[in-house]
C-alpha positions in Angstrom: -36.5 2.9 -54.0 -36.0 -0.8 -54.5 -32.7 -2.6 -53.8 -31.2 -5.0 -56.2 -28.5 -7.1 -54.4 -27.0 -8.1 -57.7 -26.4 -4.5 -58.8 -23.0 -2.9 -58.5 -22.3 -0.8 -55.4 -22.1 3.0 -55.7 -18.8 4.3 -57.0 -16.2 4.0 -54.3 -18.8 2.4 -51.9 -17.1 -1.0 -51.7 -13.7 0.6 -51.4 -14.9 2.7 -48.5 -16.4 -0.3 -46.8 -13.2 -2.2 -47.3 -11.2 0.7 -45.8 -13.6 0.8 -42.7 -13.2 -3.0 -42.3 -9.4 -2.6 -42.3 -9.7 0.2 -39.7 -12.0 -2.1 -37.5 -9.4 -5.0 -37.8 -6.4 -2.8 -37.1 -8.0 -1.0 -34.0 -9.1 -4.4 -32.8 -5.6 -5.7 -32.9 -4.4 -2.6 -31.1 -7.2 -3.0 -28.5 -6.3 -6.7 -28.0 -2.6 -5.8 -27.3 -3.7 -3.2 -24.8 -6.1 -5.6 -23.1 -3.5 -8.2 -22.8 -1.0 -5.8 -21.4 -3.6 -4.8 -18.8 -4.3 -8.5 -18.0 -0.6 -9.1 -17.4 -0.4 -6.0 -15.2 -3.4 -7.1 -13.1 -2.0 -10.6 -12.7 1.3 -9.1 -11.6 -0.5 -7.1 -9.0 -2.3 -10.3 -7.7 1.0 -12.2 -7.6 2.7 -9.3 -5.8 0.1 -9.5 -3.0 0.3 -13.2 -2.7 4.2 -13.2 -2.7 4.2 -10.6 0.1 1.9 -12.8 2.2 3.8 -15.9 1.3 6.9 -14.4 2.9 4.9 -13.9 6.1 3.6 -17.5 6.0 0.1 -16.1 6.2 -3.1 -18.1 6.2 -5.8 -18.0 3.5 -7.8 -15.1 5.2 -4.6 -12.9 5.2 -4.0 -13.7 1.6 -7.6 -12.7 0.7 -7.1 -9.4 2.6 -3.8 -8.8 0.7 -5.6 -9.2 -2.6 -8.4 -7.0 -1.5 -6.0 -4.3 -0.4 -4.3 -4.3 -3.8 -7.7 -4.3 -5.6 -8.9 -1.3 -3.5 -5.7 0.6 -4.5 -6.3 0.0 -8.2 -10.1 0.6 -7.9 -9.6 3.9 -6.2 -7.3 5.1 -9.0 -9.8 4.0 -11.7 -13.0 4.9 -9.9 -14.2 1.3 -9.9 -15.6 -1.0 -7.4 -12.9 -3.0 -5.5 -15.0 -6.1 -5.9 -14.9 -5.6 -9.7 -11.2 -5.1 -9.7 -10.5 -8.1 -7.5 -12.6 -10.1 -9.8 -10.6 -8.8 -12.8 -7.3 -9.7 -10.9 -8.5 -13.2 -10.3 -9.4 -13.8 -13.9 -6.2 -12.2 -15.0 -4.1 -14.6 -12.8 -6.0 -17.6 -14.1 -5.2 -16.5 -17.7 -1.6 -15.8 -17.1 -1.0 -18.9 -15.0 -3.2 -21.5 -16.6 -3.8 -20.3 -20.2 -0.4 -18.7 -21.4 -1.0 -19.9 -25.0 -4.5 -18.5 -25.1 -3.2 -15.2 -23.8 -0.4 -15.1 -26.4 -2.9 -15.9 -29.2 -5.1 -13.0 -28.0 -2.1 -10.7 -27.9 -1.2 -11.7 -31.5 -4.7 -11.0 -32.7 -5.4 -14.6 -33.7 -8.4 -14.8 -31.3 -10.6 -12.2 -29.7 -11.6 -11.4 -26.1 -14.9 -13.4 -26.7 -12.8 -16.4 -27.7 -10.7 -16.1 -24.6 -13.8 -15.9 -22.4 -15.2 -19.0 -24.0 -11.9 -20.9 -23.4 -11.7 -19.9 -19.8 -15.3 -20.5 -19.0 -15.4 -24.0 -20.6 -12.1 -24.9 -19.0 -13.0 -23.7 -15.5 -14.4 -27.0 -14.3 -11.2 -28.8 -15.4 -8.6 -29.8 -12.8 -5.6 -27.4 -12.8 -3.3 -30.3 -13.9 -4.9 -30.7 -17.2 -5.5 -27.0 -18.1 -2.2 -26.8 -19.8 -3.2 -29.4 -22.4 -6.7 -27.8 -22.7 -5.0 -24.5 -23.2 -2.8 -25.9 -26.1 -5.7 -27.7 -27.8 -8.1 -24.8 -27.5 -5.9 -22.4 -29.3 -5.5 -24.9 -32.1 -9.3 -25.4 -32.3 -10.2 -21.8 -32.2 -8.8 -20.9 -35.6 -11.6 -19.8 -38.0 -14.4 -20.4 -35.5 -16.9 -18.0 -33.9 -17.0 -17.9 -30.1 -20.4 -19.7 -30.2 -19.2 -22.6 -32.3 -15.9 -22.7 -30.4 -17.8 -23.2 -27.1 -19.5 -26.3 -28.4 -16.2 -27.9 -29.6 -14.4 -27.0 -26.5 -17.2 -28.6 -24.4 -16.5 -31.9 -26.2 -12.7 -31.3 -25.7 -13.0 -30.6 -22.1 -15.1 -33.7 -21.6 -12.3 -35.9 -22.9 -9.9 -34.3 -20.3 -12.2 -34.7 -17.4 -11.0 -37.5 -14.9 -14.7 -38.4 -14.2 -17.5 -39.2 -16.7 -20.2 -36.8 -17.9 -22.8 -39.2 -16.3 -21.1 -39.0 -12.9 -20.8 -35.2 -13.0 -24.4 -34.8 -14.3 -25.6 -36.9 -11.4 -24.0 -34.5 -9.0 -25.2 -31.5 -11.0 -28.8 -32.6 -10.9 -28.7 -32.2 -7.1 -28.3 -28.4 -7.7 -31.6 -28.0 -9.6 -33.7 -25.3 -8.1 -36.1 -22.4 -8.9 -35.4 -18.9 -7.5 -36.6 -15.4 -7.8 -34.3 -12.4 -8.5 -36.2 -9.2 -7.8 -35.9 -6.5 -10.4 -37.3 -3.0 -11.0 -40.7 -1.6 -11.9 -42.5 -4.5 -10.2 -40.7 -7.1 -12.3 -38.7 -10.1 -11.3 -36.7 -12.9 -13.0 -37.9 -16.5 -12.3 -34.8 -18.6 -12.7 -34.9 -22.3 -13.0 -31.8 -24.4 -12.9 -32.5 -27.6 -14.8 -30.7 -30.3 -16.7 -29.8 -28.7 -20.1 -31.9 -31.1 -22.2 -35.0 -30.2 -20.2 -34.3 -26.4 -20.3 -33.8 -26.6 -24.1 -37.0 -28.5 -24.6 -39.0 -26.1 -22.5 -37.7 -23.1 -24.4 -38.3 -24.8 -27.7 -41.9 -25.7 -26.8 -42.5 -22.1 -25.6 -41.1 -20.8 -28.9 -43.3 -23.1 -31.0 -46.4 -22.1 -29.0 -45.5 -18.4 -29.3 -45.1 -18.7 -33.1 -48.5 -20.5 -33.3 -50.2 -17.6 -31.5 -48.6 -15.1 -33.9 -49.6 -17.2 -36.9 -53.1 -17.5 -35.7 -53.6 -13.8 -35.0 -52.2 -13.0 -38.4 -54.7 -15.2 -40.1 -57.8 -14.0 -38.1 -57.0 -10.3 -38.1 -58.9 -9.6 -34.8 -60.4 -6.1 -34.3 -58.3 -5.9 -31.1 -54.8 -6.4 -32.3 -52.4 -8.6 -30.3 -49.1 -6.9 -30.6 -47.1 -9.1 -28.2 -43.6 -10.1 -29.3 -42.3 -13.6 -29.4 -40.4 -13.0 -26.1 -43.5 -11.6 -24.4 -45.6 -14.5 -25.6 -43.0 -17.0 -24.2 -43.3 -15.4 -20.8 -47.1 -15.3 -20.9 -47.5 -18.9 -22.0 -45.0 -20.0 -19.3 -47.0 -18.3 -16.7 -50.2 -19.8 -18.0 -48.8 -23.3 -18.0 -47.4 -23.0 -14.5 -50.4 -21.3 -12.9 -53.3 -23.1 -14.8 -51.6 -26.1 -16.4 -53.0 -24.9 -19.7 -51.9 -22.2 -22.2 -54.7 -19.6 -21.7 -53.1 -17.5 -24.5 -54.2 -20.1 -27.1 -56.3 -18.3 -29.7 -57.7 -21.6 -31.0 -59.2 -22.6 -27.7 -63.0 -22.5 -27.8 -63.9 -24.5 -24.7 -62.4 -25.7 -21.5 -59.9 -28.0 -23.2 -56.5 -27.3 -24.7 -56.3 -26.0 -28.2 -53.4 -26.2 -30.7 -50.8 -25.0 -28.2 -51.6 -27.8 -25.9 -50.7 -30.3 -28.6 -47.2 -28.8 -29.3 -44.3 -30.8 -27.9 -40.7 -29.8 -27.5 -38.0 -30.7 -30.0 -34.3 -31.2 -29.2 -31.6 -32.4 -31.6 -29.3 -35.0 -30.1 -26.3 -36.9 -31.6 -25.5 -40.2 -29.9 -22.5 -42.3 -30.9 -23.6 -45.9 -31.6 -21.2 -47.4 -29.1 -22.4 -45.0 -26.4 -25.9 -46.3 -27.0 -25.1 -49.9 -27.3 -22.4 -50.2 -24.5 -23.5 -48.3 -21.5 -20.6 -49.5 -19.4 -17.9 -48.9 -21.9 -15.1 -46.7 -20.7 -13.8 -43.7 -22.7 -16.9 -43.7 -24.9 -17.7 -40.6 -26.9 -20.3 -38.3 -25.2 -23.6 -37.6 -26.8 -24.2 -34.0 -27.9 -27.1 -31.8 -27.5 -26.7 -29.8 -30.8 -25.9 -26.1 -30.1 -25.4 -26.7 -26.4 -22.6 -29.2 -25.8 -22.1 -32.7 -24.3 -25.0 -34.7 -23.0 -24.6 -37.5 -20.4 -25.0 -41.0 -21.8 -27.9 -42.0 -19.4 -30.0 -39.0 -20.6 -29.2 -39.7 -24.2 -30.2 -43.4 -23.9 -33.4 -42.4 -22.0 -34.4 -40.1 -24.8 -33.7 -42.8 -27.5 -35.7 -45.4 -25.6 -38.8 -43.2 -24.9 -39.2 -41.3 -28.1 -41.7 -42.5 -30.7 -39.8 -40.7 -33.5 -37.3 -42.6 -35.7 -33.6 -42.0 -35.2 -31.4 -41.4 -38.2 -28.3 -43.6 -38.5 -25.4 -41.5 -39.7 -22.5 -43.4 -41.4 -19.2 -41.3 -41.2 -15.7 -41.6 -42.5 -13.7 -43.4 -39.9 -10.8 -40.9 -40.0 -12.2 -37.6 -41.1 -15.7 -37.9 -39.6 -17.3 -36.7 -42.8 -21.0 -37.8 -43.2 -21.1 -40.6 -46.0 -24.6 -41.9 -45.7 -27.8 -41.7 -43.6 -30.7 -44.1 -43.3 -33.5 -45.0 -41.0 -35.9 -47.9 -40.5 -38.8 -45.7 -41.4 -39.4 -44.2 -44.9 -38.8 -40.5 -45.0 -37.0 -37.6 -46.8 -33.5 -39.0 -47.4 -32.1 -35.6 -48.4 -33.4 -33.8 -45.3 -32.0 -36.6 -43.1 -28.6 -36.4 -44.7 -28.5 -32.6 -44.4 -29.5 -32.5 -40.8 -26.8 -35.0 -40.0 -24.2 -33.2 -42.1 -24.9 -29.6 -41.2 -26.3 -29.9 -37.6 -26.7 -26.1 -37.5 -27.0 -23.0 -39.7 -24.1 -22.9 -42.1 -23.4 -19.1 -41.9 -19.8 -18.9 -40.4 -20.2 -18.8 -36.7 -24.0 -19.4 -36.4 -25.0 -22.1 -33.9 -28.8 -22.3 -34.6 -29.7 -26.0 -34.7 -30.7 -27.5 -38.0 -34.1 -28.4 -36.7 -34.8 -24.6 -36.4 -33.3 -23.7 -39.7 -34.4 -23.8 -43.3 -33.0 -26.0 -46.1 -31.8 -23.5 -48.7 -30.7 -24.0 -52.4 -27.2 -22.6 -52.6 -27.7 -21.8 -56.2 -31.3 -20.7 -56.3 -33.9 -23.2 -57.5 -35.6 -20.5 -59.6 -32.3 -20.0 -61.5 -31.8 -23.7 -62.2 -30.3 -24.9 -58.9 -30.6 -28.6 -58.5 -32.4 -30.1 -55.4 -29.5 -32.4 -54.3 -27.3 -32.4 -51.3 -24.4 -30.8 -53.2 -26.6 -27.7 -53.7 -28.4 -27.6 -50.3 -27.5 -26.4 -46.8 -29.3 -25.3 -43.7 -29.6 -21.6 -43.0 -31.5 -19.9 -40.2 -34.1 -17.3 -41.1 -31.7 -14.4 -40.4 -29.0 -15.7 -42.7 -31.4 -17.0 -45.3 -32.6 -13.5 -45.6 -29.1 -12.1 -45.7 -28.3 -14.4 -48.6 -31.3 -13.3 -50.5 -31.3 -9.6 -50.0 -27.7 -8.4 -49.5 -24.6 -8.4 -51.7 -23.1 -11.5 -49.9 -22.5 -14.4 -52.3 -22.3 -18.1 -51.5 -20.8 -21.1 -53.3 -20.9 -24.7 -52.3 -17.9 -26.8 -53.1 -17.3 -30.6 -52.5 -18.0 -32.1 -49.1 -20.7 -29.6 -48.2 -18.1 -26.7 -47.7 -19.6 -23.3 -48.2 -17.6 -20.3 -49.4 -19.2 -17.0 -48.5 -17.9 -13.9 -50.3 -18.5 -10.4 -48.7 -19.3 -7.3 -50.6 -15.6 -6.2 -50.3 -14.4 -9.5 -51.9 -13.2 -11.3 -48.8 -14.0 -15.0 -48.6 -15.0 -17.0 -45.5 -15.2 -20.7 -45.5 -17.6 -22.8 -43.4 -17.0 -26.6 -43.2 -19.5 -29.2 -41.8 -18.4 -30.2 -38.3 -17.1 -33.8 -38.5 -18.2 -36.5 -36.1 -15.7 -38.1 -33.8 -13.7 -40.6 -35.9 -14.6 -44.2 -35.2 -10.9 -45.2 -35.5 -8.4 -43.7 -33.0 -4.7 -43.9 -33.8 -2.6 -44.6 -30.7 1.2 -44.5 -30.5 2.8 -47.9 -31.3 4.0 -49.9 -28.4 7.8 -49.8 -27.9 9.6 -52.7 -29.7 10.6 -55.6 -27.5 14.2 -55.6 -26.4 16.7 -57.5 -28.6 17.6 -60.9 -27.2 21.0 -61.1 -25.6 23.6 -63.2 -27.2 24.3 -66.2 -25.0 28.0 -67.1 -24.4 29.2 -70.3 -25.9 29.5 -73.2 -23.5 32.9 -74.5 -22.5 
């Protein structure tokens, strides 16, 4: 039986789905209120333990034991680990003390638990004295965003509140790079590498490209012994090949002792660098670069990428106040529309999706086969998952001015996705206070 996404739903089907959605939203709000109540109760338990020890002028070890005592009491009542409960108490105290507006927004159903976790996780490296401002701005930023997209925006926001630069902190962070083994079950282990983000993303991207190349090659050749490895399994096998033999042995195009097509594949990362950050290395308060889909990138790494890559960089001209993309160009001839769309969209345009544009497809909002024009006002990036969803489900999409996409669900609800603006080139600061009025001099005798 074929499915025609344009056909009407069975009688009552859409109404039933709408009713289920209402139930999910209502129970979600009830659950949020209950979770916030539990959070406040756990924080109260933690404060009670600390208050008791404060009266005794106890040292840090005694305070730790007081918290452990309270956690053990609660854990025993709930059949949980005391370590788990103590961790919950610590997180609850952080929320209540440092993020009251976030907690209130969660309680009101404005944001979800996943949004709260994103705010607390991104804000954790910030000094306590600036968390109040971060809390206020985070709640204002979270409206209408998925937790994934919120994280990337919060990362840039937290960067502006840091007393030290991204470059300084990245320098310290690089000292923690390492490789370690976490032993698992059934003869398996996790090999964990802690690396600078741009290197980790590049490695993962190259492994993904190589895995897809293997899959494409085996689909074309149709070997008698089928290779049924998944993309995830191929990434792991190719990583092991490269580390143990310095060559991808899984390469189906390799016919001699040299590397085949997999050896020619190089990693791709999508980086946005403000012009002043590139041109003025020593400039204070410059906007951080961004590794699209992952957050801020220190200026030194961004400049090193720009200086060593042989590929052309796209210049993106944005509105000085709104940050909207106005124009793109490059010193090399290329596909102007694609450059513009990469600069404007930066990631898949399904609400909440964070797949970078370099791994998404340019899609005609109004289908080309149905007369849709090939122009920026009718094009947007969609990842494979959401491109398929647009084609084969009852979701509908419309593009309005400024690259804004309006998605309409099968129940008639509309969700808007707007292109993420770039940081404005012009910043408006409060006016200096006016000079004092000159005093009237007394007349001479």
